[in-house]
C-alpha positions in Angstrom: 79.9 33.2 71.5 76.4 34.7 72.0 74.1 33.3 74.6 71.6 30.7 73.6 68.1 32.1 73.0 65.5 29.3 73.2 62.6 31.6 72.2 64.4 32.6 69.0 65.0 28.9 68.2 61.4 28.0 68.9 60.2 30.8 66.7 62.5 29.9 63.8 62.5 26.1 63.9 59.0 25.1 64.9 57.4 26.4 61.7 60.3 25.0 59.6 59.8 21.6 61.2 56.0 21.8 61.0 55.7 21.6 64.8 52.9 23.2 66.8 54.2 24.6 70.1 51.1 25.6 72.1 51.5 28.6 74.5 51.1 26.3 77.5 54.0 24.1 76.3 56.4 26.9 75.4 58.1 27.3 78.8 58.7 23.6 79.0 60.1 23.4 75.5 62.3 26.4 76.1 63.6 24.8 79.3 64.5 21.5 77.5 66.2 23.4 74.6 68.3 25.4 77.2 69.4 22.1 78.8 70.2 20.6 75.5 72.3 23.6 74.5 74.2 23.4 77.8 74.8 19.7 77.2 76.1 20.4 73.6 78.5 23.0 75.0 80.0 20.4 77.4 80.4 17.9 74.6 82.0 20.4 72.3 84.4 21.4 75.0 85.4 17.8 75.7 85.7 16.5 72.1 88.1 17.9 69.5 87.8 17.4 65.8 90.5 14.8 65.7 88.3 12.5 67.7 85.5 12.5 65.1 85.2 10.0 62.3 82.6 9.8 59.6 80.3 6.9 59.8 80.0 4.6 56.8 77.0 5.0 54.5 74.5 2.2 54.4 73.4 1.3 50.8 70.9 -1.6 50.7 72.0 -4.4 48.4 75.7 -3.4 48.3 78.4 -5.5 49.9 80.8 -3.7 52.1 84.5 -4.1 51.1 
């Protein structure tokens, strides 16, 4: 696995999501993304695919059976 590059994620995702990341915010945003990536790694290591279950889909007006 390659190491997480918060700057590349900011450069790629901010425009795609329509987010403005001002230069003075960039270090803070990068720090939070790095923490989030580390948390995701911990969760992925602790949870295997057999533990996941798809959530039901909500459709207004339909009665669940």
